[in-house]
N, C-alpha and C positions, 0 to 999 in steps of 0.2 A: 378882178383888177381893179385897183382904185380909178375913180373917173379921171382923176387930173392926171395920172400916168398915162392912161387910156388916150387923152385928149394932147398929151406932150408928144406920145409917140404918132400919132395921127398928124399932128403939125411939122413933126420934122420929117415924116416920110414926103409928105406935099411939099414942103419947101426945098427939101435937099435930094428927094428923089433922082431928078434928071443929072445934077451935079455927081452925084455918087456913081449912077449907071455910065456918065460920060468918062468918068476918072477910071474905072475899072475896065470899060472897054477899051482905052489908049493901052492899059497893062495887056488885056489878054488878048485884046485885036477881034473881040466877037461879040457884037452887041446882044446876041441872044444869051450868052455864057454870061454876060456882064448883068442882064436882067434878071438872070436867076440867083446871081451871088447878090447882088442887092436885095432880093425879097428872101434869102439865107439870112441877112442881115437885119431885115424888118421882123423876121421870126427870133431871132435872138434876142432881139430888143423887146419883145411881146414876153419873152420868156425870163428874162432875166431883170427888168427895169421895175416891175413891181417888187421885187424883193430887195435890189441891190438899190433903187433910185435912179432918176434920170442923171446921165451924166453931166457935168458942168459944160462941156461941149459936145451936144449929141450928134451933131454930124460929122465931127471929125473922124477918120478912119481908126 
């Protein structure tokens, strides 16, 4: 994985994680499930961003 992409993923996760978990928790009404879904989103970013590039608004769902 390119170092710049890795740094971008780490930065987005650090900055947006709480907002993503809170937003998903409001939808599913389960904080544990929201944490799991947020981690699934992180895994998807790790899989796709190296090939597809970092999206223009990476914190947007």
